[in-house]
Structure formats: C-alpha cells, structure tokens
C-alpha positions in Angstrom: 13.4 -7.9 11.8 9.4 -8.8 10.5 10.4 -9.1 6.6 7.0 -9.3 4.5 6.0 -10.6 1.2 3.6 -8.9 -0.7 1.8 -10.6 -3.8 0.0 -8.3 -6.1 -3.0 -11.5 -7.5 -4.7 -9.1 -10.0 -4.9 -6.0 -11.0 -8.5 -5.0 -11.6 -11.1 -3.9 -8.9 -14.9 -3.4 -8.1 -13.7 0.1 -7.1 -12.6 2.9 -8.6 -10.8 5.3 -5.9 -9.6 8.6 -7.4 -6.0 7.8 -5.6 -5.6 4.2 -6.7 -2.0 3.4 -6.0 -2.0 0.2 -8.7 -4.4 1.4 -11.6 -5.9 -1.2 -13.5 -4.2 -2.9 -16.2 -6.1 -6.7 -16.4 -3.8 -8.8 -15.4 -4.0 -11.3 -12.8 -1.9 -14.6 -12.3 -2.6 -18.1 -12.4 -2.6 -20.7 -9.7 0.3 -22.2 -10.1 2.3 -18.8 -10.4 0.7 -18.0 -7.0 2.2 -21.3 -5.2 5.5 -20.7 -6.9 5.7 -17.5 -5.5 4.6 -18.7 -1.7 7.0 -21.3 -2.2 10.3 -18.9 -3.0 9.0 -16.8 -0.1 9.3 -19.8 1.7 13.1 -20.1 1.0 13.9 -16.7 1.6 12.5 -17.3 5.5 10.0 -14.4 5.4 7.7 -14.1 8.4 4.7 -13.4 6.4 2.5 -12.6 3.1 -0.1 -10.2 2.2 -2.1 -10.7 -1.0 -3.2 -7.7 -2.2 -3.5 -6.8 -5.8 -6.1 -4.0 -7.2 -8.3 -6.2 -5.3 -7.5 -9.9 -4.2 -11.1 -10.9 -3.5 -11.6 -10.6 -6.8 -9.5 -13.8 -8.1 -10.8 -17.1 -7.8 -7.8 -19.3 -6.1 -7.3 -16.4 -3.3 -8.6 -19.5 -0.6 -6.5 -21.7 -2.5 -3.5 -19.9 -1.9 -4.6 -18.9 1.9 -4.9 -23.1 2.3 -1.5 -23.8 1.0 0.2 -21.2 3.0 -1.4 -22.1 6.3 -0.3 -25.5 5.3 3.0 -24.6 5.1 2.9 -22.1 8.8 3.1 -19.7 6.9 1.4 -16.3 8.1 -0.6 -14.2 5.8 -3.1 -12.4 4.9 -4.9 -10.1 2.6 -5.7 -6.2 1.8 -9.3 -6.0 0.5 -11.7 -3.1 -0.2 -14.2 -5.7 1.4 -17.1 -5.6 -1.2 -17.3 -9.5 -1.7 -17.5 -9.8 2.2 -20.5 -8.2 2.3 -21.5 -11.7 0.9 -21.4 -13.9 4.4 -20.3 -17.0 2.2 -17.9 -15.7 0.9 -16.5 -14.4 4.4 -17.1 -18.3 5.3 -15.1 -19.4 2.6 -12.1 -17.3 3.7 -12.3 -18.4 7.1 -12.6 -22.0 6.0 -9.3 -21.6 4.4 -7.5 -20.4 7.9 -7.4 -16.3 7.2 -7.4 -15.1 10.0 -6.6 -11.4 9.4 -7.7 -9.1 7.0 -6.9 -5.3 6.5 -10.3 -3.5 5.0 -10.3 0.2 3.4 -12.9 2.6 4.6 -11.9 6.4 4.2 -14.1 7.9 5.8 -17.1 7.8 8.3 -19.3 10.1 6.8 -20.9 8.1 4.0 -21.0 10.5 0.9 -17.4 11.3 1.6 -16.6 7.7 1.0 -18.5 6.5 -2.1 -17.2 9.3 -3.6 -12.8 9.1 -2.9 -13.6 5.1 -4.2 -16.1 6.3 -7.1 -19.1 3.7 -6.5 -22.3 4.3 -5.2 -22.6 1.9 -2.2 -19.4 0.8 -1.4 -20.1 2.6 2.3 -23.1 0.6 3.1 -21.3 -2.7 1.3 -18.1 -2.3 3.8 -19.5 -2.0 7.1 -21.3 -5.1 6.2 -18.7 -6.5 5.3 -17.2 -6.0 8.9 -19.7 -7.1 10.6 -19.8 -10.6 8.5 -16.1 -10.7 9.0 -16.1 -10.1 12.7 -18.8 -12.8 13.0 -16.8 -15.3 11.8 -14.3 -14.4 13.9 -11.7 -13.0 11.7 -9.3 -10.2 12.8 -10.1 -7.1 11.2 -7.5 -3.9 10.4 -8.5 -0.5 9.4 -6.3 1.0 6.3 -6.9 4.5 5.6 -5.6 6.9 3.1 -5.0 10.5 4.3 -6.6 12.9 1.8 -7.8 16.4 1.4 -11.0 14.9 1.6 -11.0 13.5 5.3 -8.0 15.4 6.5 -10.0 17.2 9.0 -12.1 14.4 10.5 -9.4 11.2 10.7 -9.8 11.4 14.3 -13.5 11.5 14.0 -13.4 8.4 11.6 -11.4 6.7 14.3 -14.2 7.3 16.7 -16.8 5.7 14.6 -14.9 2.4 14.1 -14.1 2.2 17.5 -17.5 2.5 18.9 -19.5 0.3 16.3 -16.7 -2.5 15.8 -14.7 -1.9 19.0 -12.9 -5.6 18.1 -10.6 -3.5 15.9 -7.4 -2.6 17.3 -4.7 -2.3 15.0 -4.8 1.2 12.7 -3.0 1.8 9.6 -3.1 5.7 8.1 -1.4 5.6 4.7 -0.1 9.0 3.0 -0.8 9.6 -0.7 1.5 8.1 -3.4 0.8 10.8 -6.3 3.3 8.9 -8.7 1.5 6.0 -9.1 -1.9 7.0 -8.8 -4.5 8.6 -11.7 -3.1 11.7 -13.0 -6.7 13.2 -13.6 -8.0 16.7 -11.8 -10.2 15.1 -9.7 -7.0 12.0 -8.9 -4.7 15.3 -7.9 -7.3 17.5 -6.2 -6.8 14.5 -3.5 -3.4 15.6 -2.3 -3.6 16.7 1.5 -2.6 19.6 3.2 -0.3 18.2 5.4 -0.5 21.3 8.3 -4.4 20.5 8.6 -4.0 16.7 8.2 -1.9 16.6 10.9 -4.0 18.2 13.2 -6.6 15.8 13.3 -3.9 12.4 12.7 -2.7 13.6 16.3 -6.4 13.8 17.8 -6.6 9.5 16.9 -3.2 9.1 17.4 -3.9 10.3 21.0 -7.1 8.4 21.0 -5.7 5.2 19.9 -2.2 4.9 22.6 -4.9 6.1 25.3 -7.2 2.9 24.1 -4.4 1.1 24.1 -4.6 0.2 20.6 -1.6 0.2 18.2 -1.5 2.0 14.9 0.9 2.6 12.0 1.7 5.8 9.5 2.9 5.8 5.9 5.1 8.3 4.1 4.5 11.0 6.5 7.5 13.2 8.0 8.4 12.8 11.2 7.5 16.5 11.8 4.4 15.9 11.1 3.6 13.2 13.4 5.7 14.6 16.6 5.4 12.3 20.1 4.6 9.5 17.4 7.4 8.8 15.6 7.9 5.1 16.5 4.6 4.6 14.6 6.2 5.9 11.2 6.5 2.4 9.6 9.4 4.0 7.7 11.2 4.9 10.7 10.5 1.2 12.1 11.9 -0.5 9.2 15.3 1.8 9.4 15.7 1.2 12.8 15.2 -2.6 12.6 16.5 -2.9 9.1 13.9 -4.5 7.5 13.2 -5.3 3.8 10.3 -6.8 1.7 9.7 -8.0 -1.6 6.6 -6.9 -3.6 6.1 -9.1 -7.0 4.0 -6.1 -9.1 1.9 -7.0 -11.7 3.5 -4.3 -14.3 6.9 -3.3 -15.4 8.5 -3.1 -12.0 7.7 -7.2 -11.5 9.0 -8.5 -8.2 10.9 -5.4 -6.2 13.1 -5.9 -3.1 12.6 -2.8 -0.8 15.8 -2.5 1.1 16.2 1.8 1.6 13.3 3.8 3.2 14.9 6.9 2.5 13.5 9.5 0.6 15.4 12.5 -1.4 17.1 14.8 1.3 15.6 18.0 1.2 17.5 21.3 2.8 15.1 21.2 5.4 15.8 18.1 5.9 19.4 18.5 6.8 18.8 20.9 9.9 16.5 18.5 11.3 17.6 15.7 14.6 15.1 13.1 13.4 16.8 12.9 10.1 19.2 9.5 10.6 15.2 7.7 11.4 13.2 9.7 9.2 12.5 9.0 5.7 11.7 12.4 4.6 8.9 13.3 1.8 8.3 11.0 -0.7 7.6 13.1 -4.4 8.1 16.6 -2.8 9.9 18.2 -6.0 7.1 16.4 -8.2 3.7 16.9 -5.8 4.4 17.8 -2.8 6.5 21.2 -3.6 3.9 23.0 -1.6 4.6 21.1 1.9 6.4 22.7 3.9 9.0 20.9 5.9 9.7 21.7 9.6 13.4 20.8 11.2 13.0 19.6 14.5 15.7 19.9 17.5 15.3 17.3 20.1 17.8 15.6 22.5 20.1 12.6 21.8 18.1 10.9 24.7 14.4 11.5 22.9 15.6 9.8 19.8 17.3 6.7 22.1 14.2 6.5 23.5 12.5 6.4 20.2 14.8 3.9 18.8 14.2 2.1 22.0 11.2 1.4 22.4 10.0 0.7 18.3 13.5 -2.4 18.9 11.1 -3.3 22.3 7.8 -3.8 19.8 6.7 -6.5 17.4 
C-alpha cells in the first residue's frame, strides 16, 4: 500500500479557476501547525505528503515544511498552478529545500482555453515558463489536468504538445470534475463534460502515453468510459490495493480520512461485471444525471489480469 497525506496549507490563489473544488476562504496554516501535521503523519507511518491548497506556493513557509519533511526522510511533493514558479529564484528556493517533484496544472494546449478556464490572463505563458524553470533546476514535473467541456475534444493533443516540448515529463494525471465543491455559477456548471466525447479523446492519449512508455492515472471516471485502461483508474487502484488517504482541509471537513472509494451504485452498475473494482459515478444524481453508464461484460480472466497488473505496479 502507498497511503498518502494531503495537507492544504492555504485557501487562496493567484488563479481563479471556474471549476476549482477548493474555493477561497482565505485561511492558511501557520508554520508550527504544519510541523505538527507532518509529525502526526510520521507517527501514522504514511508513505508521502502532498502539499496542496488553493495554491501552496503562496505560503511563506512551504519551503521550510519541505526541508523539515526531507530531514525526517519523508517523501513530499506539491500540487501547484505554477504561477510562482515562473520566477526562477523561487524555483531555486524549492530546490534548495530538496523538493524533487511538483505536479502542475495545464488545462489545454490552446492558450485562449487555458486562460479562460483559469480566469486569469497570461496564466498559460507563465505556466510554460514555470515548466522550463523547474526542469532546468532538475525538479521532476508531472502534469495534472481537469477533464471538462472546453478541453474534452483535444485531451490527446494537449498531451502530445507537452511531450513534444517537454519530453522529460513522464507521468500524467487527469481528473474528472468535482461539481459538488466547485463554484455554482453558470460558467462553472457549463464546464461539465460530455463523457462520450471526452472518452474518445481520453482513450487516444492513454494509448499514446502507453506506447511511449509513460505512466498515467485517471480520477473520478467510471471504468465503462476507459475500457482497456482500467488499471489506470485512481479509485480502482485504491480499491484493489486497499489504500487510504488523509486530507487536512481548511474548511468544515478538517482532517478527513478516506478509506471507501465507491460512490453510490446505480441500476446500470449492478449489471456490470466491473462493479467490484469500479467506483461508479460521483455525484450522478445531483449533477451527472445526463451521463449514460454502460454495463460491461468481461471474463473472469480479464478482470483478474486487471487486478494482477495493478498489484504488480507501485
């Protein structure tokens, strides 16, 4: 198992992404509180810490926490929009704290679409500069992207763009939207994807990455929309490996331990041979009621191969 602790260090950002699942409340944690959370993680014998938030690089104590965790021999990384990393001196500060991995968020290879989704002019140019800076300083980069209506037809083209200009990037993570927690504006709700269209583009980039010997994960997407790549589902992997994670939120949820990965079962799911390893569809009743779930028929041998592949990988 590889249990992970997520620590939200703040809840403010220099982007204003329409579909953000952790909207601003202007809270942040102090240095000592961060140390207490890291020490608690060590006692629980978790395997890694991910510093997140709305935007963790805006915290003045981030590099100190990273340095402290490294002294304790704890693997740590950050999830960032990379705006701060457009400044090379800031990247060097992270490197000096012994940070070795950052996940960055790029929503489209098309500048106009990315800047629209972040609701922040020039964010696209700054992110590309940040990637250059970070790779220059030998910090590993992984790509995060949110599947939505505005990029659903070119997910594969965005991946090919990144691989072409930044071949050092070897791991990609794509997340489906969390409509319950994001802004409830007309623009935000307009970003909900068409699963049928998104799936076609998704399967193209999964195939492209697999053939180029890169790794990838997909979150909050039912397995019926990623056939042939079930092993890459974040929830499926956690179900098979019996993993858990703790997220320290800066809202009413506080420290939340996740051990169950299945969402509510629907009639279609009950007829599906993948139901034992699929999390189903998150928030179908309230938001994704337009999505058709497609029961799958697979052999016992095929399901066992999926499970075996997951267990054989870290």
